[in-house]
N, C-alpha and C positions, 0 to 999 in steps of 0.2 A: 771246470767255469769257468766265466769270461764275461767281463762288464765292455757296455756298447753305449757311447754316446746316445744312438736311436737305435731301436732294435728292427724298425721295420724296415725291408728292403722296397727299392722301386715298385711303387704301385701300379699294376699292369690290368689290360683289359681284355677282355673275350668278345668275340662277337662272329658268326658262322658264315657269313658271305662279305668280300670284301667293300663290295655298294651296297650294302643293306645294312644299316645300323637299327634294325627295328628288335633284333636277338634280345634278350637280356640275360643275365648271367643271375640265377637264383639258388642260393644254397639252402636245400630244406634241412635246415637248421632247427633241432627239436628245445625248447628250454622248461626248464621246471626250477624253481626257487623253494628252498627250504623256509620252513619257518623261522628260522637263525638266521636268515638271510646270504646263505651259499647258492649262488647260481648254478647250473650246471647247464653247459651248452654238448648238444648232442647229433652227432651226422653218421648215419648207417650206410658203411661200404662194405660189401660181402664179399669183394673178391680174394681174400687171403685171411684167416684165424688170426687176424692181428690187431690190435686196438693201441691208437696214438693217444696218450693222454698226456693234458698239460694241466697245472695247477696255476693260476696264476694268483698273485696278490697286487691290489692296484696302488703299491705303494714302490716309490723308488727317489733317487737324490734330491726330487723336487720337494717332498715330503719332508726332508730334513731339516735342519737349524742349523745355525754355526754353535758350532761344539760338539756337534756330533754328527759331521758331515761324513759319509762313507758306511755309517750303521745300516743302511739298506744292502748294499755289497757283504759287507759282511758277516750279517744276518743269513743271508745267499750261503756263502760257508756253513755258516752256524747250522742250518738246517741239517745237512749230512751228519753233525756229530752224534746225532743218538736222542734217545729219551730216556725215560725212566725204564724200560726194558730192553730197548736197543742201544749196544755203546757200549754197557758196561755187565760186569761181572757182578756185581752188588750194589744197588743203589742205594739201600740203607746205609751200608758203609758209607759209602762216595757222598752222600747229601752232605754231612757235616762238615765233609774237606772243603766242598767248594763254598760253602757259609764263609768257612776260615781263610779260604781263600781270597775272598773279597775283602772281608777285615783285616786281614795283610797289606793288601796292597794299598787301602785307604789311608793305615794308618802308616805308611812308609813315604806317602807321596807330605801326607803332611808334615811329618817330621823332615822331609828333604826341603818344603816350600820355607822353612824356617832359615835357609840359605847359613850365612856361616855362624848364629844360632842353633843349627841341629847337631844333635848328637850322633858325631860317627859311629859309634860304637853299639847305640840304641838301634841303628839305622842296620848295622852288619847280623844284628842279633837278630830281627826281624826276618832279613833277606835270609838268611840262614833257617829259619822256621819256614818261611815260603820254600825255600828250595824242599825241603822236608814234605810239606803239603802235596809239590807237585810230582816227588816221587811216589808218593801213595798213592795221589790220583791215576797215576801211569801204570801203576800194579794193577788196578780195578778196570781200566781201560781195555773195551777189545774195539781194536779200531776199523774203520770205517765198516763196521759189521752192516749197517743198512744197504749201500752200497753193494757190498759183495752177496747180500739175500737178494737183490734185486736182480744180477748178474749170474746166479745161480739158476734163477729161474726164467733164464732165457730173455732176460730186458736187453734192447739194442739202443741207441740213440740217450744212454741217461746223461743228463746235464742238466745246467742251471745258469742263468743270464739276469744282470740288472741292467737295468735302463734308468733314463730321469724320471721315468713314468711307472715303471711297471717292473716286478720280477716273477721271474717266471722257470717251472720246473719242468723238464720234460722225460719223457720216459713211453717207449713202445715195447708192449707186452703181448705175449701168446694172450687170447682172448679166455682161456681156462684160467688163467691167473687175476684177474680181475680183483676177487675176494682179498689175495693178499697184498694188493695195491689198496684197494680203499682199506685196511687195515693198519698199515704202516703208514701212509699220508695222513689219516684223521688222528694219530699216535702222534707225528712231529706238528702237526696243526696245534695239539690239546697241551703234550705234555711234552716239548722241546726241553732239553737241559741245555744248558750252556756250556759245558766241559770243555775244557781248552778253548775257553777265550780268549786267554791271551796270549797261548803260541799261536792260536790262527789270527789274532792280528797283528802278530810280528809277521807273518805269512804274506799278508796282504800290504804290509808296508813293503815287503819285498816287493810286490807285484808292483807297488804302485812306483816302486826305484825304476825296475825293468821297463813299464810300461810308459812311464811318463818322466821322471826326473833323468832318467840315461836314454829317451828314445827321443829322436828329433823330431817326429812327427806328434808323439804325445805331449811333448813341451808345447809346442807350437800351438795345439788346438786348446790345450789348458789356457794358454794366456790370452787366444785368441777370444775364446767364450767369456773369460775374465773380464776384457775390454769391452767385448760386445754387451753383457749385461752389467749393468749396474745395478738395478734391483731383483730382478727376478733371478729365483734359484737355480735357472739352467746356468747361470753364472759359472757356481761351481761344478768339481769333477766326479763324476759317479763314485768314483775311488775314494774321494774324498782329502779335504787337505792333509798333508804330513803331519802337522800339529795337531788337528784334533784327533789323529787315528795314537799316535804317540800317548794321548792324554783321555783316550776314551773309557769309560766303564762299565763293565757288567750294570751298575746299580743304576748310570745314567739311561739305559737304554732297554731295560726291562720293560718299563712302562710304554715304551715306542713300540716295543714286539708285540706286546699284548694287544693292542690297539690295532695296529694295523692288518697283524696276521690273523684275522679274526675271518669266521665265517662269512660275516657282513661284508667282508672286504675281497674278499675272495671267490674265483670262478673256477669251477672244474670243465674243461672242455673235452670229450670221448668221439675218437672219429675213428670209425673200421667197424669189424664185425663184433657190432652191438645189438641188444635188443633195449631200449629206451625203456620201456618199465622195468627191466632186469637193472640196468643202471639203475634208476631212479632210486629202487627201492635198497642197492647195496649201499648209496650212498645216503639216504636216512637212515637204514641201521648204523652206517660206522661213523656218518659227522653229523647226523641228527641232534644229538644232546649237546655238543660243544656250543657252550653261551654264547651267542652275540656280543660286542662291545658296542659303546659309543660310535655315534659316527664319527669316519676320521675328519679332522678338520679340513676346511677346503685350501687352497693355494689361492688367496686372491690377490697378492701382490701383482701387479702387471708393470710390464717393463713402457717407463716412459719414452717417447717418441724422440729418437736418435735429432740430434739438433746440428749436427756437424759431421764430419769424416773423422775418424780414429785410425791411428797408426800406432802399430806396437814391433819392434826392432828386440829380438830374442838372440842372443849370441850363444853358441853354441858349436861344439868341435866337429862340424857336420856340414854336409854341403848342403846350399842355400836353398831355400821352401818358400812358397809364397802360399799365404792363406786370404781367402776377403770372405766376409759374410754379411749378406742383406737381410736384414729384418724381413720376416713376413707371417702372416695370419698364421693359427693351428688350423688342425684340421677340422671341418663343417663349414668353413666359409668357402665360398664358390670359388676364391681365385687358387686355391690348393690344386683344383685339376689341370688348371694352366700350368702351374708350377710343374707338376708331374710329368706334360708334356714338353715343357722347356726345358728341363733335365736330360729328357730321352736325344731332343733336338740336337743340346750339346753336346751331349757326353754319352750317346748308346754306340759303345761300338768303334770301329773304326773309318764308317762313311759319316761319324759324328762330327759337327762342327769343330771344336776343339781340336779334334784330333787330327781332321784334315789340315786344319789352318797352323796351328801353331807347330805341330809334330811333323806333319809332313811335307808340309808347303815351304814357309819359313823356315823350319829345324830348329826351333829356338828351346823347344821343351823335351823332354823325354818322359814327361806326364802331365796332363793336364785334366781334370775330371772335376764335375759339378755333382752336386747331392742338394734335393728340395724335398726330400720325403716329409709326410705328414708326422704332427706331435700333438701332444695334448693340450699346450699350449701355445702362444705362439713363439717362434722359434725363429731361424736363420737359413736361407738358401745360401748353400758352401761352395767354392771354388779352391781347388786344391793343384798347386802347379810346380816343378820343379824343371828347373832351365837346364838346357843342355849349354854344357861348358863351351866358350868361352861368354856365353850369353848370362844376362842377366836375370832377377828374379823382377826387377822392377821393369824388365824390357818383357816380360812374360806374364806382366799385369796389363801394361797397355795393351797388350795383343788381345787379354781377354777382353778390357772395355771396347776394344773394336768391333767382337764379333757382338757384344751388350748393344752395341749403337746400330747394328745391322738390323738387330731385333726389333729395337725401337721405331726405326726408319723405314723398314723395307717390308710387306707384308711374308710371311713364310708362305711357299705357294700350296696348292693343293696337293700336286705329286708327291712333295718333302712330307707333308702333313699325313698323308696316306700311310707313305713308305713307314712312319715313326711308328704309327697305330697299328702297321702289322707287324711291326717289330714286337709293339707290347701283347699284342696278343698272341703272339706264340711263345713270349716269355709266360704270361698268363697259364697257358695251357699247359706248358711243361711243368709249371709249379703246382697244377692241380691234379698231378699223376700219381701222388703218393698219399696215403692216410695222414702220414708226417706233415707232409709238405702243408693240407689243409686246416690241421689241428693249429699249426703254429700261426697261420694267417688267420684263424679265428680267434686265437687266444692274443694276438698283436693287435688288431685290431679292437678287440671287447676293452681291453685294458684302456686306449687314449680314448675310444667315443662310441663303440657299440660295435658287434659283430655284424650288423646289418648296413655297415658302411661298404661293406661288399658288393651287397648286392647292387649298391646304388652306382656302384664305382664305374660301370661299364658305359650307361649311358651318359652319365656326365662328362667324364672324359672324352668320349667322343662326340661330344657337342659340343669341344672347345673348338672356335673357328680363329683364322689367322686373326683378328679384328680382337678377341682375347689378349690373344699373344702380345701384339701390340700395346694394347691398354695396360697389362700387366708389366711390361718392359719397363715400358714409360712411367710407370705409378712407385715400383719398388727399386729399380736399379738406377739410384740415382747416388751422387756423389754423398749428400748430407746422411742419406740412409745404411752407409757401408761403415765397415771394420775391415781393417788390413792388417796382418799381421805377419813379417819376412825371418826370418829363423836367416842368419848371417851368420858366417863362420867368425868363430873367434880367434881371433888373433892378438898378438902380443901388441899394447900399447893401442888395440883401437874399441874405443870405447860407445862409437856413432854419436857423441855427444852432438855433436855438428850435424848430422843427419837430415835432409830435409825432404818432404814427400813431394 
C-alpha cells in the first residue's frame, strides 16, 4: 500500500497524424448507476481473459478535519483487515473483545489525562487487561485472509492507495473469478470489521516516521504544503499529523467510514474481458442491497489569494533541496491544459529546458523537475531541485526563475511545441496498452472530475498555443503567488535566524 500527494500522472494526448489534430480520443466507457448510488464504469477489451478492477471511494485527506487527519489512509489499511466472515476464526467470540478493547483504550486515556492526579496503579491494571484482550483477539485472527484468497485465485497488481482526493483499490483477476471479487468487495464495503485498529495505527505511524519525519524530501514537501495552504485542507499531509495519529480512536472515525465508504460515494471500474450486462447483474446482486448514506459533505473552504512570497527553511541532516510552489486552478479550468504543456516543456526528459539548462549547461543541479498535474481543488505547480556541490539551492532557485522568465517573454516555437505534443502522444499510447493502465486512468479522473475528461483531453491539450503559454506564465509564475521551501543541512550553532531571501 502507498500514499501519494496527487495520484494522477502527467496527462497525455493522442492523435493519429503529426500535422492533423482533428482526431479525438473517445473511450467507449459504459455507465450504470444502482439505486443506492453506486456507479459502474465498464470498458470492453477482449485481448486476454483478464479484468482490471478498481474500486474508487471519493474520499481522501481533503475530506478530513483537524483531529482525524490521516483517517483516510488508515482506512485504506483497515480495508484489508477483513469482515465478519473474513479474517476471523469466530466473529461472535471476537465481537465483545473489540468492544472491550475500545472501552479500555478510552478509559486508560481518560485516566492518563489527569496528569499528576492520575492513578498509576489503575492505569497499570487497565493496560494489563488490554494486553490480555489483544492476546485473545490474536488467537482468533486469520492474518491477511482476503489478500491470500485473492492471490490464490490469480490476482495480480493487488494494491491500494490514498491521495488528497480519493482512495483506490486495485485488482487484476481472471475473468472467471469476477463473482469472487464481487462477493469479497461488497462484503468489506458493508461489513468491515475494525480489527487490529491500534496495531495498524502504529504501523501507519512508523510509515510516517520513515517517509516523512526521517525523509528529507518527505519533510520538505510537508512543510512546503503547510506554508502554501493556510486554509484549504491540501495543507495537511495525506498520512496525517503525528499527534492526530497518536490520539485517533476507533469510536471517533466510525461515522467517518460509514459516510464516506458508502455505495453512493463509490465507483467500480471494470476494464477487460467483460460483458457489461453480466457485470451489471453481478454488481446488482452483491452490492445492490447495501444502503446508501447521506451525501458526503462538500469541501467548501477555498484558499485565499496569496498576497506575498512565503519562504520556509527546514533544517535536516541531509544535502540541500529546493522546492517551489505556485498556486494554480483546479481541474476543469482551461488553464490546466496549458500547465500540462508547460510541465512537459520544462521537465519532460533530457531535452527539457530544466534538464538542458540546470543539469547539462550550467551544471549546478543533479535534479530539476516540475509537476503541475490536475487535482480536484485549486492546487500548486511544483518545482523540485537538488544542487550539485558546491552550488547552492539559491543558485538553482534563480536558474529556475530564469527559465520561467523565458516562458514569460519569449513565445515557444511551433517546432518545440510540436515536439512536446508528439512526446505526450507517445506517452499516452503506451499508457493505453494494458487494461490495467486504462482502468487506473479512468478511476483517477473519475475521482477528481469525471472520467469523461479523458475524451476531451486530446482536443483541449492540442489547442494550446504559444500565446496561451505566455499568458499563463505571466499570470501565475509571479513572486506574490509562490512559496519557497529549502532544506538546509543542519549544522551545530546554525539556526538560520538571519537568513534573508
